[in-house]
C-alpha positions in Angstrom: 0.0 0.0 0.0 1.2 3.5 -0.8 2.5 5.5 2.2 0.0 8.3 1.6 -2.9 5.9 1.9 -1.6 4.3 5.1 -0.3 7.2 7.0 -1.6 10.6 8.1 0.4 13.7 7.2 1.7 13.8 10.8 3.0 10.3 10.6 5.0 10.7 7.4 8.8 10.9 7.4 10.5 14.0 6.1 11.3 12.2 2.8 7.7 11.0 2.4 6.4 14.5 3.2 8.7 16.2 0.7 7.7 13.7 -2.1 4.1 14.8 -1.8 5.0 18.2 -3.4 4.2 18.0 -7.1 6.2 21.1 -7.8 3.3 23.0 -9.4 4.5 26.3 -7.8 1.0 27.5 -7.1 1.7 28.0 -3.4 4.6 30.3 -4.3 2.3 32.8 -6.0 1.7 36.0 -4.1 -1.8 36.4 -2.7 -3.5 39.7 -1.8 -6.3 40.1 0.8 -9.0 42.7 0.5 -8.9 44.3 3.9 -12.6 45.3 3.6 -14.1 42.0 2.5 -11.5 39.5 3.6 -11.5 38.0 0.1 -8.2 36.7 -1.1 -6.9 37.1 -4.7 -4.1 35.1 -6.4 -1.6 37.0 -8.5 0.7 35.6 -11.2 3.7 37.0 -9.4 5.8 34.3 -7.8 8.4 34.4 -5.1 11.8 35.3 -6.5 13.2 31.9 -5.3 10.8 30.0 -7.5 12.6 28.7 -10.6 9.9 29.1 -13.2 11.4 26.5 -15.5 11.3 23.7 -12.9 8.7 25.2 -10.5 11.0 24.3 -7.7 12.5 26.6 -5.0 16.0 27.6 -6.0 17.2 27.7 -2.4 14.8 25.4 -0.6 17.0 24.8 2.5 17.4 28.6 3.2 14.0 29.8 2.0 12.6 30.6 5.4 15.5 32.9 6.2 15.7 34.4 2.8 11.9 35.0 2.5 10.5 35.5 6.0 6.9 35.1 4.7 7.7 31.6 3.3 5.7 29.1 5.3 7.0 25.7 6.3 3.8 23.7 5.8 5.0 20.8 8.0 4.9 23.0 11.1 1.4 24.2 10.6 -2.2 23.1 10.9 -3.8 22.7 7.5 -7.2 24.0 8.5 -5.7 27.6 8.2 -4.2 27.0 4.8 -7.3 27.2 2.7 -5.1 29.1 0.2 -3.4 25.9 -1.0 -4.7 25.0 -4.4 -7.4 22.3 -4.6 -4.9 20.1 -6.4 -2.3 20.3 -3.6 -1.5 16.8 -2.3 -1.2 18.1 1.3 -4.7 19.6 1.1 -6.2 16.6 -0.6 -4.8 14.1 1.8 -5.7 16.3 4.8 -9.3 16.4 3.4 -9.4 12.5 3.1 -9.0 12.6 -0.7 -6.6 10.7 -3.0 -3.8 12.1 -5.1 -4.7 13.2 -8.7 -4.0 10.8 -11.5 -1.3 13.1 -12.8 0.7 13.4 -9.5 4.3 12.2 -9.9 3.9 9.6 -7.1 1.1 8.0 -9.2 2.7 8.4 -12.7 6.4 7.9 -11.7 7.1 10.8 -14.0 8.3 14.1 -12.4 7.1 16.0 -15.5 3.5 14.7 -15.3 2.3 17.8 -13.4 3.7 20.0 -16.1 2.2 17.8 -18.8 -1.2 18.0 -17.1 -1.0 21.8 -17.1 -0.9 22.4 -13.4 2.4 24.3 -13.1 2.7 28.1 -12.9 5.7 28.1 -15.1 3.6 29.0 -18.2 2.2 32.2 -16.8 3.9 33.3 -13.7 6.6 36.0 -13.4 9.1 36.5 -10.5 8.6 39.3 -8.1 11.7 41.0 -9.3 10.1 41.3 -12.8 6.8 42.8 -11.6 5.9 46.4 -11.0 5.3 47.4 -7.4 1.5 47.2 -7.7 0.6 43.5 -7.3 -3.0 44.3 -8.0 -2.1 44.7 -11.6 -1.3 41.0 -11.7 -4.4 39.4 -10.1 -5.5 36.3 -12.0 -8.6 35.7 -9.9 -10.2 35.2 -6.5 -9.0 32.3 -4.3 -11.8 29.8 -4.1 -12.1 27.8 -0.9 -14.7 25.8 0.9 
């Protein structure tokens, strides 16, 4: 039986936990919250550490010190992370759902997420390449249950 079907997120080893990330890059996109309504919007502006070709962090080990807002998911309760994409393995497993058929752990192909069209590499830009006004880069509201 696959480890993600037999263990909770809290029971997983660091290696198992890390392998759940499909490298879509969606969690690395900047989000904006409307202070009046509380609604959250996703932009196409990604963290500067996100390599848009691979959709992997270019300095994963040091990300928390280099980008203070970067969140280590393993140290948090998933209930508060509604902003993770619906396709995120961590969110799916936390909600009692299975991994999508295109997930690299299912296909055995690390490029399957890109082939399925779930990476941000096709439309995102790094923060260094964006103007100061992130509102100009909003791609839509964040939908959550």
